[in-house]
All heavy atoms as TSV, in Angstrom:
chain	resi	resn	atom	element	x	y	z
A	1	MET	N	N	-5.563	-19.466	-4.973
A	1	MET	CA	C	-5.600	-18.364	-4.071
A	1	MET	C	C	-4.999	-18.830	-2.823
A	1	MET	O	O	-5.375	-19.860	-2.360
A	1	MET	CB	C	-7.121	-17.913	-3.925
A	1	MET	CG	C	-7.206	-16.874	-2.723
A	1	MET	SD	S	-8.951	-16.512	-2.390
A	1	MET	CE	C	-9.314	-15.536	-3.841
A	2	ILE	N	N	-4.238	-17.974	-2.203
A	2	ILE	CA	C	-3.570	-18.269	-0.961
A	2	ILE	C	C	-4.077	-17.091	0.034
A	2	ILE	O	O	-3.973	-15.917	-0.322
A	2	ILE	CB	C	-2.144	-18.117	-0.986
A	2	ILE	CG1	C	-1.492	-19.115	-2.071
A	2	ILE	CG2	C	-1.460	-18.286	0.430
A	2	ILE	CD1	C	-1.553	-20.490	-1.626
A	3	MET	N	N	-4.635	-17.433	1.113
A	3	MET	CA	C	-5.098	-16.521	2.202
A	3	MET	C	C	-4.148	-16.656	3.288
A	3	MET	O	O	-3.768	-17.788	3.727
A	3	MET	CB	C	-6.482	-16.710	2.615
A	3	MET	CG	C	-7.459	-16.559	1.505
A	3	MET	SD	S	-9.193	-16.617	2.137
A	3	MET	CE	C	-9.526	-18.394	1.889
A	4	VAL	N	N	-3.702	-15.525	3.927
A	4	VAL	CA	C	-2.735	-15.526	5.071
A	4	VAL	C	C	-3.480	-15.071	6.238
A	4	VAL	O	O	-3.963	-13.906	6.246
A	4	VAL	CB	C	-1.463	-14.731	4.715
A	4	VAL	CG1	C	-0.443	-14.754	5.924
A	4	VAL	CG2	C	-0.769	-15.212	3.469
A	5	GLU	N	N	-3.635	-15.883	7.286
A	5	GLU	CA	C	-4.268	-15.539	8.542
A	5	GLU	C	C	-3.502	-15.911	9.666
A	5	GLU	O	O	-3.229	-17.054	9.890
A	5	GLU	CB	C	-5.648	-16.197	8.449
A	5	GLU	CG	C	-6.460	-15.899	9.739
A	5	GLU	CD	C	-6.654	-14.412	10.043
A	5	GLU	OE1	O	-7.115	-13.650	9.267
A	5	GLU	OE2	O	-6.104	-13.953	11.157
A	6	SER	N	N	-3.068	-14.910	10.467
A	6	SER	CA	C	-2.190	-15.200	11.681
A	6	SER	C	C	-2.959	-15.769	12.928
A	6	SER	O	O	-2.456	-16.324	13.755
A	6	SER	CB	C	-1.397	-13.962	12.096
A	6	SER	OG	O	-2.211	-13.001	12.452
A	7	VAL	N	N	-4.341	-15.469	12.870
A	7	VAL	CA	C	-5.169	-15.941	13.970
A	7	VAL	C	C	-5.624	-17.276	13.672
A	7	VAL	O	O	-6.548	-17.441	12.757
A	7	VAL	CB	C	-6.337	-14.937	14.311
A	7	VAL	CG1	C	-7.227	-15.459	15.580
A	7	VAL	CG2	C	-5.856	-13.565	14.545
A	8	ARG	N	N	-5.256	-18.372	14.514
A	8	ARG	CA	C	-5.614	-19.706	14.072
A	8	ARG	C	C	-7.118	-19.860	14.026
A	8	ARG	O	O	-7.572	-20.741	13.127
A	8	ARG	CB	C	-5.059	-20.605	15.187
A	8	ARG	CG	C	-5.219	-22.151	14.767
A	8	ARG	CD	C	-4.449	-23.089	15.579
A	8	ARG	NE	N	-3.044	-23.098	15.349
A	8	ARG	CZ	C	-2.530	-23.750	14.304
A	8	ARG	NH1	N	-3.270	-24.405	13.437
A	8	ARG	NH2	N	-1.277	-23.739	14.124
A	9	LYS	N	N	-7.830	-19.370	14.917
A	9	LYS	CA	C	-9.310	-19.467	15.031
A	9	LYS	C	C	-9.832	-19.000	13.534
A	9	LYS	O	O	-10.751	-19.720	13.107
A	9	LYS	CB	C	-9.961	-18.723	16.170
A	9	LYS	CG	C	-11.282	-19.076	16.465
A	9	LYS	CD	C	-11.885	-18.360	17.633
A	9	LYS	CE	C	-13.329	-18.643	17.833
A	9	LYS	NZ	N	-13.759	-18.131	19.195
A	10	LYS	N	N	-9.427	-17.912	13.065
A	10	LYS	CA	C	-10.021	-17.379	11.844
A	10	LYS	C	C	-9.599	-18.239	10.707
A	10	LYS	O	O	-10.342	-18.593	9.827
A	10	LYS	CB	C	-9.441	-15.953	11.687
A	10	LYS	CG	C	-10.121	-15.021	12.638
A	10	LYS	CD	C	-9.533	-13.646	12.407
A	10	LYS	CE	C	-10.067	-12.589	13.351
A	10	LYS	NZ	N	-9.478	-11.267	13.251
A	11	GLY	N	N	-8.354	-18.726	10.795
A	11	GLY	CA	C	-7.798	-19.721	9.764
A	11	GLY	C	C	-8.658	-20.995	9.622
A	11	GLY	O	O	-8.977	-21.447	8.625
A	12	THR	N	N	-8.961	-21.521	10.852
A	12	THR	CA	C	-9.796	-22.670	10.953
A	12	THR	C	C	-11.234	-22.426	10.358
A	12	THR	O	O	-11.767	-23.303	9.618
A	12	THR	CB	C	-9.968	-23.152	12.407
A	12	THR	OG1	O	-8.676	-23.428	12.924
A	12	THR	CG2	C	-10.889	-24.390	12.548
A	13	PHE	N	N	-11.728	-21.232	10.649
A	13	PHE	CA	C	-13.034	-20.981	10.090
A	13	PHE	C	C	-12.960	-20.770	8.576
A	13	PHE	O	O	-13.785	-21.427	7.745
A	13	PHE	CB	C	-13.535	-19.602	10.597
A	13	PHE	CG	C	-14.898	-19.175	9.936
A	13	PHE	CD1	C	-15.995	-19.705	10.211
A	13	PHE	CD2	C	-14.795	-18.095	9.010
A	13	PHE	CE1	C	-17.320	-19.278	9.547
A	13	PHE	CE2	C	-15.930	-17.601	8.361
A	13	PHE	CZ	C	-17.129	-18.241	8.743
A	14	LEU	N	N	-11.958	-20.185	7.959
A	14	LEU	CA	C	-11.743	-20.103	6.446
A	14	LEU	C	C	-11.615	-21.385	5.884
A	14	LEU	O	O	-12.241	-21.723	4.845
A	14	LEU	CB	C	-10.573	-19.122	6.217
A	14	LEU	CG	C	-10.587	-17.667	6.569
A	14	LEU	CD1	C	-9.201	-17.053	6.395
A	14	LEU	CD2	C	-11.593	-17.035	5.613
A	15	ARG	N	N	-10.798	-22.393	6.502
A	15	ARG	CA	C	-10.746	-23.694	6.011
A	15	ARG	C	C	-12.127	-24.443	5.986
A	15	ARG	O	O	-12.462	-25.143	5.145
A	15	ARG	CB	C	-9.762	-24.470	6.741
A	15	ARG	CG	C	-8.286	-24.194	6.241
A	15	ARG	CD	C	-7.243	-25.119	6.922
A	15	ARG	NE	N	-7.002	-24.745	8.256
A	15	ARG	CZ	C	-6.267	-23.739	8.652
A	15	ARG	NH1	N	-5.567	-23.025	7.596
A	15	ARG	NH2	N	-5.906	-23.364	9.785
A	16	HIS	N	N	-12.914	-24.263	7.001
A	16	HIS	CA	C	-14.270	-24.747	7.082
A	16	HIS	C	C	-15.074	-24.323	5.929
A	16	HIS	O	O	-15.806	-25.049	5.243
A	16	HIS	CB	C	-14.969	-24.343	8.475
A	16	HIS	CG	C	-16.326	-24.761	8.421
A	16	HIS	ND1	N	-16.861	-26.035	8.578
A	16	HIS	CD2	C	-17.408	-23.940	8.479
A	16	HIS	CE1	C	-18.095	-25.988	8.560
A	16	HIS	NE2	N	-18.619	-24.719	8.464
A	17	ILE	N	N	-15.053	-23.037	5.585
A	17	ILE	CA	C	-15.832	-22.451	4.569
A	17	ILE	C	C	-15.375	-23.063	3.130
A	17	ILE	O	O	-16.087	-23.364	2.277
A	17	ILE	CB	C	-15.768	-20.875	4.553
A	17	ILE	CG1	C	-16.455	-20.400	5.756
A	17	ILE	CG2	C	-16.287	-20.346	3.215
A	17	ILE	CD1	C	-17.938	-20.743	5.893
A	18	ILE	N	N	-13.986	-23.107	2.982
A	18	ILE	CA	C	-13.458	-23.713	1.867
A	18	ILE	C	C	-13.940	-25.175	1.605
A	18	ILE	O	O	-14.341	-25.451	0.388
A	18	ILE	CB	C	-11.932	-23.690	1.938
A	18	ILE	CG1	C	-11.398	-22.302	1.910
A	18	ILE	CG2	C	-11.307	-24.516	0.800
A	18	ILE	CD1	C	-9.944	-22.121	2.229
A	19	ARG	N	N	-13.924	-25.897	2.667
A	19	ARG	CA	C	-14.456	-27.338	2.543
A	19	ARG	C	C	-16.049	-27.347	2.314
A	19	ARG	O	O	-16.536	-28.109	1.440
A	19	ARG	CB	C	-14.258	-28.205	3.796
A	19	ARG	CG	C	-12.729	-28.616	4.014
A	19	ARG	CD	C	-12.593	-29.627	5.036
A	19	ARG	NE	N	-13.134	-29.028	6.388
A	19	ARG	CZ	C	-12.482	-28.296	7.235
A	19	ARG	NH1	N	-11.185	-28.060	6.987
A	19	ARG	NH2	N	-12.976	-27.886	8.354
A	20	THR	N	N	-16.800	-26.441	3.089
A	20	THR	CA	C	-18.219	-26.461	2.786
A	20	THR	C	C	-18.602	-26.100	1.368
A	20	THR	O	O	-19.506	-26.696	0.860
A	20	THR	CB	C	-18.815	-25.504	3.833
A	20	THR	OG1	O	-18.567	-25.836	5.191
A	20	THR	CG2	C	-20.338	-25.442	3.811
A	21	LEU	N	N	-17.925	-24.993	0.886
A	21	LEU	CA	C	-18.259	-24.670	-0.487
A	21	LEU	C	C	-17.484	-25.454	-1.518
A	21	LEU	O	O	-17.705	-25.191	-2.749
A	21	LEU	CB	C	-17.863	-23.168	-0.565
A	21	LEU	CG	C	-18.637	-22.150	0.389
A	21	LEU	CD1	C	-18.198	-20.780	0.163
A	21	LEU	CD2	C	-20.142	-22.348	0.012
A	22	ARG	N	N	-16.807	-26.416	-1.135
A	22	ARG	CA	C	-16.012	-27.287	-2.066
A	22	ARG	C	C	-15.185	-26.433	-3.020
A	22	ARG	O	O	-15.085	-26.586	-4.268
A	22	ARG	CB	C	-16.932	-28.107	-2.757
A	22	ARG	CG	C	-17.596	-29.196	-1.895
A	22	ARG	CD	C	-18.487	-30.115	-2.627
A	22	ARG	NE	N	-19.091	-31.109	-1.763
A	22	ARG	CZ	C	-20.356	-31.310	-1.775
A	22	ARG	NH1	N	-21.234	-30.667	-2.503
A	22	ARG	NH2	N	-20.716	-32.235	-0.964
A	23	LEU	N	N	-14.423	-25.384	-2.514
A	23	LEU	CA	C	-13.648	-24.545	-3.372
A	23	LEU	C	C	-12.351	-25.285	-3.601
A	23	LEU	O	O	-11.690	-25.886	-2.673
A	23	LEU	CB	C	-13.381	-23.187	-2.512
A	23	LEU	CG	C	-14.471	-22.331	-2.152
A	23	LEU	CD1	C	-14.165	-21.164	-1.386
A	23	LEU	CD2	C	-15.292	-21.974	-3.454
A	24	GLU	N	N	-11.869	-25.231	-4.800
A	24	GLU	CA	C	-10.601	-25.799	-5.246
A	24	GLU	C	C	-9.643	-24.736	-5.587
A	24	GLU	O	O	-9.954	-23.593	-5.895
A	24	GLU	CB	C	-10.837	-26.595	-6.521
A	24	GLU	CG	C	-11.819	-27.793	-6.208
A	24	GLU	CD	C	-12.013	-28.665	-7.565
A	24	GLU	OE1	O	-11.117	-28.548	-8.457
A	24	GLU	OE2	O	-12.838	-29.495	-7.579
A	25	GLY	N	N	-8.406	-24.995	-5.227
A	25	GLY	CA	C	-7.336	-24.087	-5.453
A	25	GLY	C	C	-7.234	-22.960	-4.450
A	25	GLY	O	O	-6.695	-21.875	-4.778
A	26	VAL	N	N	-7.772	-23.094	-3.227
A	26	VAL	CA	C	-7.730	-22.130	-2.158
A	26	VAL	C	C	-7.034	-22.708	-1.018
A	26	VAL	O	O	-7.404	-23.901	-0.597
A	26	VAL	CB	C	-9.279	-21.647	-1.820
A	26	VAL	CG1	C	-9.189	-20.577	-0.780
A	26	VAL	CG2	C	-10.086	-21.198	-3.093
A	27	GLU	N	N	-6.122	-22.005	-0.468
A	27	GLU	CA	C	-5.378	-22.535	0.617
A	27	GLU	C	C	-5.147	-21.371	1.736
A	27	GLU	O	O	-5.267	-20.164	1.448
A	27	GLU	CB	C	-3.870	-22.833	0.131
A	27	GLU	CG	C	-3.092	-23.281	1.209
A	27	GLU	CD	C	-1.615	-23.682	0.694
A	27	GLU	OE1	O	-1.542	-23.614	-0.593
A	27	GLU	OE2	O	-0.768	-24.025	1.416
A	28	VAL	N	N	-5.228	-21.755	3.074
A	28	VAL	CA	C	-4.999	-20.784	4.150
A	28	VAL	C	C	-3.684	-21.027	4.822
A	28	VAL	O	O	-3.410	-22.320	5.077
A	28	VAL	CB	C	-6.054	-20.865	5.150
A	28	VAL	CG1	C	-5.888	-19.929	6.314
A	28	VAL	CG2	C	-7.461	-20.690	4.491
A	29	LEU	N	N	-2.878	-20.148	4.807
A	29	LEU	CA	C	-1.628	-20.243	5.628
A	29	LEU	C	C	-1.667	-19.529	7.037
A	29	LEU	O	O	-2.113	-18.447	7.147
A	29	LEU	CB	C	-0.437	-19.560	4.833
A	29	LEU	CG	C	-0.206	-20.113	3.437
A	29	LEU	CD1	C	0.986	-19.211	2.852
A	29	LEU	CD2	C	0.124	-21.534	3.442
A	30	ASP	N	N	-1.401	-20.359	8.147
A	30	ASP	CA	C	-1.425	-19.737	9.470
A	30	ASP	C	C	-0.072	-19.153	9.692
A	30	ASP	O	O	0.892	-19.791	10.186
A	30	ASP	CB	C	-1.640	-20.905	10.484
A	30	ASP	CG	C	-3.005	-21.533	10.275
A	30	ASP	OD1	O	-3.981	-20.787	10.194
A	30	ASP	OD2	O	-3.101	-22.783	10.309
A	31	ALA	N	N	0.111	-17.832	9.380
A	31	ALA	CA	C	1.290	-17.128	9.573
A	31	ALA	C	C	1.011	-15.633	9.445
A	31	ALA	O	O	0.015	-15.125	8.951
A	31	ALA	CB	C	2.354	-17.546	8.478
A	32	ARG	N	N	2.034	-14.861	9.870
A	32	ARG	CA	C	2.060	-13.372	9.721
A	32	ARG	C	C	2.807	-13.156	8.305
A	32	ARG	O	O	3.680	-14.021	7.967
A	32	ARG	CB	C	2.750	-12.648	10.713
A	32	ARG	CG	C	2.058	-12.731	11.997
A	32	ARG	CD	C	2.722	-11.873	13.021
A	32	ARG	NE	N	2.041	-11.689	14.243
A	32	ARG	CZ	C	0.992	-10.755	14.334
A	32	ARG	NH1	N	0.668	-10.016	13.316
A	32	ARG	NH2	N	0.277	-10.644	15.406
A	33	THR	N	N	2.485	-12.220	7.544
A	33	THR	CA	C	3.129	-12.012	6.374
A	33	THR	C	C	4.617	-11.916	6.443
A	33	THR	O	O	5.369	-12.366	5.562
A	33	THR	CB	C	2.609	-10.613	5.670
A	33	THR	OG1	O	2.755	-9.589	6.446
A	33	THR	CG2	C	1.200	-10.856	5.279
A	34	GLY	N	N	5.105	-11.291	7.412
A	34	GLY	CA	C	6.510	-11.105	7.754
A	34	GLY	C	C	7.254	-12.402	8.035
A	34	GLY	O	O	8.515	-12.505	7.778
A	35	ALA	N	N	6.479	-13.515	8.358
A	35	ALA	CA	C	7.121	-14.770	8.653
A	35	ALA	C	C	6.949	-15.732	7.425
A	35	ALA	O	O	7.477	-17.018	7.640
A	35	ALA	CB	C	6.410	-15.393	9.905
A	36	LEU	N	N	6.475	-15.392	6.380
A	36	LEU	CA	C	6.281	-16.304	5.234
A	36	LEU	C	C	7.764	-16.483	4.624
A	36	LEU	O	O	8.450	-15.510	4.469
A	36	LEU	CB	C	5.378	-15.799	4.134
A	36	LEU	CG	C	3.920	-15.673	4.462
A	36	LEU	CD1	C	3.045	-15.068	3.427
A	36	LEU	CD2	C	3.389	-17.074	4.798
A	37	LEU	N	N	7.911	-17.753	4.242
A	37	LEU	CA	C	9.257	-18.105	3.594
A	37	LEU	C	C	9.426	-17.419	2.388
A	37	LEU	O	O	8.503	-17.012	1.635
A	37	LEU	CB	C	9.348	-19.617	3.508
A	37	LEU	CG	C	9.268	-20.404	4.698
A	37	LEU	CD1	C	9.039	-21.948	4.468
A	37	LEU	CD2	C	10.382	-20.090	5.622
A	38	PRO	N	N	10.694	-17.190	1.888
A	38	PRO	CA	C	11.000	-16.612	0.670
A	38	PRO	C	C	10.368	-17.204	-0.603
A	38	PRO	O	O	10.129	-16.597	-1.575
A	38	PRO	CB	C	12.613	-16.636	0.569
A	38	PRO	CG	C	12.959	-16.633	2.058
A	38	PRO	CD	C	11.836	-17.446	2.671
A	39	GLU	N	N	9.927	-18.527	-0.405
A	39	GLU	CA	C	9.263	-19.069	-1.516
A	39	GLU	C	C	8.017	-18.527	-1.984
A	39	GLU	O	O	7.521	-18.611	-3.156
A	39	GLU	CB	C	8.982	-20.540	-1.301
A	39	GLU	CG	C	7.953	-20.825	-0.236
A	39	GLU	CD	C	7.830	-22.137	0.362
A	39	GLU	OE1	O	8.781	-22.878	0.558
A	39	GLU	OE2	O	6.593	-22.641	0.432
A	40	HIS	N	N	7.465	-17.632	-1.089
A	40	HIS	CA	C	6.273	-16.868	-1.443
A	40	HIS	C	C	6.605	-15.520	-2.031
A	40	HIS	O	O	5.637	-14.811	-2.557
A	40	HIS	CB	C	5.292	-16.689	-0.177
A	40	HIS	CG	C	4.783	-18.037	0.268
A	40	HIS	ND1	N	3.690	-18.534	-0.384
A	40	HIS	CD2	C	5.063	-18.912	1.191
A	40	HIS	CE1	C	3.246	-19.625	0.120
A	40	HIS	NE2	N	4.204	-19.885	1.159
A	41	HIS	N	N	7.810	-15.068	-1.996
A	41	HIS	CA	C	8.163	-13.707	-2.472
A	41	HIS	C	C	8.199	-13.738	-4.066
A	41	HIS	O	O	8.519	-14.626	-4.630
A	41	HIS	CB	C	9.587	-13.268	-2.025
A	41	HIS	CG	C	9.537	-13.122	-0.539
A	41	HIS	ND1	N	10.659	-12.613	0.041
A	41	HIS	CD2	C	8.650	-13.165	0.474
A	41	HIS	CE1	C	10.367	-12.366	1.339
A	41	HIS	NE2	N	9.220	-12.762	1.580
A	42	ALA	N	N	7.635	-12.687	-4.608
A	42	ALA	CA	C	7.577	-12.441	-6.079
A	42	ALA	C	C	6.908	-13.572	-6.798
A	42	ALA	O	O	7.219	-13.976	-7.952
A	42	ALA	CB	C	8.943	-12.274	-6.670
A	43	ARG	N	N	5.792	-14.140	-6.165
A	43	ARG	CA	C	5.103	-15.307	-6.725
A	43	ARG	C	C	3.688	-14.948	-7.171
A	43	ARG	O	O	3.151	-15.774	-7.980
A	43	ARG	CB	C	5.065	-16.359	-5.636
A	43	ARG	CG	C	4.378	-17.713	-6.047
A	43	ARG	CD	C	4.343	-18.628	-4.890
A	43	ARG	NE	N	3.542	-19.737	-5.330
A	43	ARG	CZ	C	3.286	-20.701	-4.241
A	43	ARG	NH1	N	3.676	-20.684	-3.170
A	43	ARG	NH2	N	2.474	-21.654	-4.692
A	44	TYR	N	N	3.119	-13.933	-6.707
A	44	TYR	CA	C	1.636	-13.739	-6.949
A	44	TYR	C	C	1.355	-12.540	-7.970
A	44	TYR	O	O	2.086	-11.561	-7.994
A	44	TYR	CB	C	0.914	-13.431	-5.679
A	44	TYR	CG	C	1.240	-14.588	-4.761
A	44	TYR	CD1	C	2.133	-14.582	-3.725
A	44	TYR	CD2	C	0.531	-15.940	-4.951
A	44	TYR	CE1	C	2.352	-15.626	-2.879
A	44	TYR	CE2	C	0.709	-16.950	-4.033
A	44	TYR	CZ	C	1.648	-16.842	-3.114
A	44	TYR	OH	O	1.885	-17.962	-2.247
A	45	ASP	N	N	0.379	-12.640	-8.696
A	45	ASP	CA	C	-0.122	-11.677	-9.666
A	45	ASP	C	C	-0.822	-10.550	-8.928
A	45	ASP	O	O	-0.670	-9.394	-9.442
A	45	ASP	CB	C	-0.992	-12.246	-10.772
A	45	ASP	CG	C	-0.418	-13.299	-11.528
A	45	ASP	OD1	O	0.758	-13.069	-11.958
A	45	ASP	OD2	O	-1.000	-14.327	-11.838
A	46	ILE	N	N	-1.518	-10.884	-7.905
A	46	ILE	CA	C	-2.367	-9.862	-7.227
A	46	ILE	C	C	-2.293	-10.026	-5.753
A	46	ILE	O	O	-2.141	-11.193	-5.221
A	46	ILE	CB	C	-3.868	-9.946	-7.653
A	46	ILE	CG1	C	-4.056	-9.720	-9.051
A	46	ILE	CG2	C	-4.630	-9.002	-6.843
A	46	ILE	CD1	C	-5.356	-10.032	-9.560
A	47	VAL	N	N	-2.177	-8.973	-4.989
A	47	VAL	CA	C	-2.055	-8.991	-3.421
A	47	VAL	C	C	-3.176	-8.115	-2.949
A	47	VAL	O	O	-3.161	-6.862	-3.384
A	47	VAL	CB	C	-0.712	-8.647	-2.974
A	47	VAL	CG1	C	-0.667	-8.537	-1.386
A	47	VAL	CG2	C	0.375	-9.618	-3.425
A	48	THR	N	N	-4.072	-8.490	-2.119
A	48	THR	CA	C	-5.026	-7.702	-1.418
A	48	THR	C	C	-4.685	-7.785	0.131
A	48	THR	O	O	-4.164	-8.790	0.498
A	48	THR	CB	C	-6.463	-8.014	-1.752
A	48	THR	OG1	O	-6.716	-9.386	-1.292
A	48	THR	CG2	C	-6.757	-8.053	-3.284
A	49	ALA	N	N	-5.105	-6.807	0.846
A	49	ALA	CA	C	-5.050	-6.878	2.253
A	49	ALA	C	C	-6.166	-6.253	2.994
A	49	ALA	O	O	-6.815	-5.569	2.381
A	49	ALA	CB	C	-3.743	-6.040	2.622
A	50	ARG	N	N	-6.527	-6.762	4.139
A	50	ARG	CA	C	-7.528	-6.190	4.944
A	50	ARG	C	C	-7.087	-6.001	6.307
A	50	ARG	O	O	-6.839	-6.876	7.036
A	50	ARG	CB	C	-8.750	-7.182	4.991
A	50	ARG	CG	C	-9.932	-6.596	5.712
A	50	ARG	CD	C	-10.972	-7.899	6.064
A	50	ARG	NE	N	-10.445	-8.790	6.881
A	50	ARG	CZ	C	-10.451	-8.632	8.242
A	50	ARG	NH1	N	-10.884	-7.583	8.778
A	50	ARG	NH2	N	-9.863	-9.518	8.987
A	51	ALA	N	N	-6.856	-4.678	6.736
A	51	ALA	CA	C	-6.605	-4.229	8.038
A	51	ALA	C	C	-5.541	-5.155	8.930
A	51	ALA	O	O	-5.914	-5.520	9.878
A	51	ALA	CB	C	-7.883	-4.313	8.851
A	52	PHE	N	N	-4.372	-5.329	8.244
A	52	PHE	CA	C	-3.393	-5.966	9.027
A	52	PHE	C	C	-2.263	-5.043	9.598
A	52	PHE	O	O	-1.437	-5.424	10.403
A	52	PHE	CB	C	-2.811	-7.125	8.357
A	52	PHE	CG	C	-1.717	-6.887	7.313
A	52	PHE	CD1	C	-0.389	-7.014	7.589
A	52	PHE	CD2	C	-2.124	-6.615	6.016
A	52	PHE	CE1	C	0.534	-6.659	6.729
A	52	PHE	CE2	C	-1.115	-6.302	5.063
A	52	PHE	CZ	C	0.178	-6.304	5.361
A	53	ALA	N	N	-2.179	-3.796	8.909
A	53	ALA	CA	C	-1.061	-2.868	9.340
A	53	ALA	C	C	-1.480	-1.612	8.778
A	53	ALA	O	O	-2.514	-1.355	8.044
A	53	ALA	CB	C	0.187	-3.413	8.679
A	54	ASP	N	N	-0.635	-0.548	9.153
A	54	ASP	CA	C	-0.900	0.801	8.570
A	54	ASP	C	C	-0.586	0.648	7.042
A	54	ASP	O	O	0.076	-0.216	6.639
A	54	ASP	CB	C	-0.067	1.747	9.294
A	54	ASP	CG	C	1.426	1.549	9.025
A	54	ASP	OD1	O	2.043	1.778	8.072
A	54	ASP	OD2	O	2.048	1.066	10.074
A	55	MET	N	N	-1.042	1.624	6.223
A	55	MET	CA	C	-0.846	1.584	4.819
A	55	MET	C	C	0.638	1.356	4.337
A	55	MET	O	O	0.879	0.581	3.528
A	55	MET	CB	C	-1.385	2.893	4.104
A	55	MET	CG	C	-1.472	2.772	2.623
A	55	MET	SD	S	-2.299	1.429	1.908
A	55	MET	CE	C	-3.957	2.070	2.186
A	56	GLY	N	N	1.490	2.105	5.056
A	56	GLY	CA	C	2.897	2.054	4.573
A	56	GLY	C	C	3.513	0.550	4.722
A	56	GLY	O	O	4.148	0.011	4.031
A	57	THR	N	N	3.167	0.004	5.946
A	57	THR	CA	C	3.557	-1.349	6.215
A	57	THR	C	C	2.937	-2.313	5.285
A	57	THR	O	O	3.589	-3.262	4.795
A	57	THR	CB	C	3.261	-1.780	7.642
A	57	THR	OG1	O	3.935	-0.815	8.474
A	57	THR	CG2	C	3.797	-3.207	7.961
A	58	ALA	N	N	1.675	-2.201	5.050
A	58	ALA	CA	C	0.891	-3.036	4.140
A	58	ALA	C	C	1.482	-3.013	2.688
A	58	ALA	O	O	1.647	-3.975	2.071
A	58	ALA	CB	C	-0.602	-2.715	4.171
A	59	LEU	N	N	1.846	-1.868	2.215
A	59	LEU	CA	C	2.339	-1.739	0.841
A	59	LEU	C	C	3.745	-2.359	0.923
A	59	LEU	O	O	4.142	-3.111	-0.121
A	59	LEU	CB	C	2.440	-0.199	0.434
A	59	LEU	CG	C	1.125	0.334	0.200
A	59	LEU	CD1	C	1.229	1.931	-0.029
A	59	LEU	CD2	C	0.505	-0.268	-1.144
A	60	LYS	N	N	4.582	-2.157	1.841
A	60	LYS	CA	C	5.891	-2.544	1.951
A	60	LYS	C	C	5.988	-4.145	1.848
A	60	LYS	O	O	6.653	-4.876	1.143
A	60	LYS	CB	C	6.717	-2.100	3.134
A	60	LYS	CG	C	8.093	-2.576	3.249
A	60	LYS	CD	C	8.722	-1.896	4.406
A	60	LYS	CE	C	10.180	-2.489	4.626
A	60	LYS	NZ	N	10.849	-1.939	5.826
A	61	GLU	N	N	5.189	-4.727	2.798
A	61	GLU	CA	C	5.165	-6.183	3.049
A	61	GLU	C	C	4.433	-6.872	1.824
A	61	GLU	O	O	4.831	-7.885	1.234
A	61	GLU	CB	C	4.498	-6.523	4.305
A	61	GLU	CG	C	5.339	-6.194	5.486
A	61	GLU	CD	C	4.867	-6.969	6.801
A	61	GLU	OE1	O	4.060	-7.790	6.648
A	61	GLU	OE2	O	5.185	-6.283	7.724
A	62	GLY	N	N	3.342	-6.286	1.348
A	62	GLY	CA	C	2.578	-6.864	0.305
A	62	GLY	C	C	3.267	-6.736	-1.066
A	62	GLY	O	O	3.174	-7.691	-1.864
A	63	SER	N	N	4.124	-5.744	-1.416
A	63	SER	CA	C	4.864	-5.671	-2.547
A	63	SER	C	C	5.944	-6.818	-2.684
A	63	SER	O	O	6.282	-7.196	-3.742
A	63	SER	CB	C	5.510	-4.312	-2.630
A	63	SER	OG	O	6.511	-4.098	-1.748
A	64	LEU	N	N	6.387	-7.384	-1.496
A	64	LEU	CA	C	7.346	-8.495	-1.576
A	64	LEU	C	C	6.726	-9.793	-2.244
A	64	LEU	O	O	7.524	-10.482	-2.882
A	64	LEU	CB	C	7.755	-8.864	-0.161
A	64	LEU	CG	C	8.539	-7.881	0.643
A	64	LEU	CD1	C	8.638	-8.388	2.089
A	64	LEU	CD2	C	9.859	-7.538	0.028
A	65	PHE	N	N	5.394	-9.858	-2.257
A	65	PHE	CA	C	4.793	-11.032	-2.773
A	65	PHE	C	C	4.401	-10.932	-4.327
A	65	PHE	O	O	3.931	-11.944	-4.867
A	65	PHE	CB	C	3.688	-11.444	-1.896
A	65	PHE	CG	C	4.095	-11.619	-0.542
A	65	PHE	CD1	C	3.716	-10.724	0.428
A	65	PHE	CD2	C	4.682	-12.698	-0.151
A	65	PHE	CE1	C	4.052	-10.897	1.703
A	65	PHE	CE2	C	5.177	-12.877	1.224
A	65	PHE	CZ	C	4.782	-11.932	2.137
A	66	LEU	N	N	4.428	-9.827	-4.834
A	66	LEU	CA	C	4.119	-9.493	-6.240
A	66	LEU	C	C	5.043	-9.826	-7.251
A	66	LEU	O	O	6.266	-9.676	-6.976
A	66	LEU	CB	C	3.776	-8.087	-6.523
A	66	LEU	CG	C	2.422	-7.390	-6.003
A	66	LEU	CD1	C	2.444	-5.993	-6.280
A	66	LEU	CD2	C	1.207	-8.126	-6.713
A	67	LYS	N	N	4.671	-10.432	-8.285
A	67	LYS	CA	C	5.561	-10.742	-9.399
A	67	LYS	C	C	5.843	-9.442	-9.999
A	67	LYS	O	O	5.152	-8.474	-9.776
A	67	LYS	CB	C	4.797	-11.554	-10.524
A	67	LYS	CG	C	4.581	-13.026	-10.103
A	67	LYS	CD	C	3.801	-13.675	-11.347
A	67	LYS	CE	C	3.367	-15.058	-10.952
A	67	LYS	NZ	N	2.643	-15.704	-12.041
A	68	ARG	N	N	6.823	-9.425	-10.890
A	68	ARG	CA	C	7.336	-8.107	-11.404
A	68	ARG	C	C	6.118	-7.440	-12.126
A	68	ARG	O	O	6.055	-6.126	-12.085
A	68	ARG	CB	C	8.404	-8.254	-12.359
A	68	ARG	CG	C	9.788	-8.302	-11.735
A	68	ARG	CD	C	10.718	-7.586	-12.670
A	68	ARG	NE	N	12.027	-7.484	-12.133
A	68	ARG	CZ	C	12.631	-6.492	-11.630
A	68	ARG	NH1	N	11.781	-5.519	-11.341
A	68	ARG	NH2	N	13.735	-6.508	-11.161
A	69	ALA	N	N	5.247	-8.120	-12.818
A	69	ALA	CA	C	4.298	-7.616	-13.718
A	69	ALA	C	C	2.826	-7.583	-12.885
A	69	ALA	O	O	1.794	-7.372	-13.399
A	69	ALA	CB	C	4.043	-8.378	-14.943
A	70	GLY	N	N	2.990	-7.836	-11.485
A	70	GLY	CA	C	1.702	-7.892	-10.634
A	70	GLY	C	C	1.044	-6.591	-10.426
A	70	GLY	O	O	1.652	-5.595	-10.663
A	71	SER	N	N	-0.150	-6.618	-9.941
A	71	SER	CA	C	-0.872	-5.386	-9.611
A	71	SER	C	C	-0.833	-5.116	-8.153
A	71	SER	O	O	-0.777	-5.960	-7.369
A	71	SER	CB	C	-2.325	-5.572	-10.053
A	71	SER	OG	O	-2.365	-5.894	-11.341
């Protein structure tokens, strides 16, 4: 699981929780979705979002990260 969080303080908190709960395979990227490198495009099966943009923008940006058969 990759979580994208542009606010460093929130990203630090998420990493703390990941360590505390000893979660494996979970990573936090300190970036805005529009700034992610193309290596993340068409890579993921599922994309979810929470209040980062209006619906049109969220769908447009989020769809960049979905694999062809993703949800």
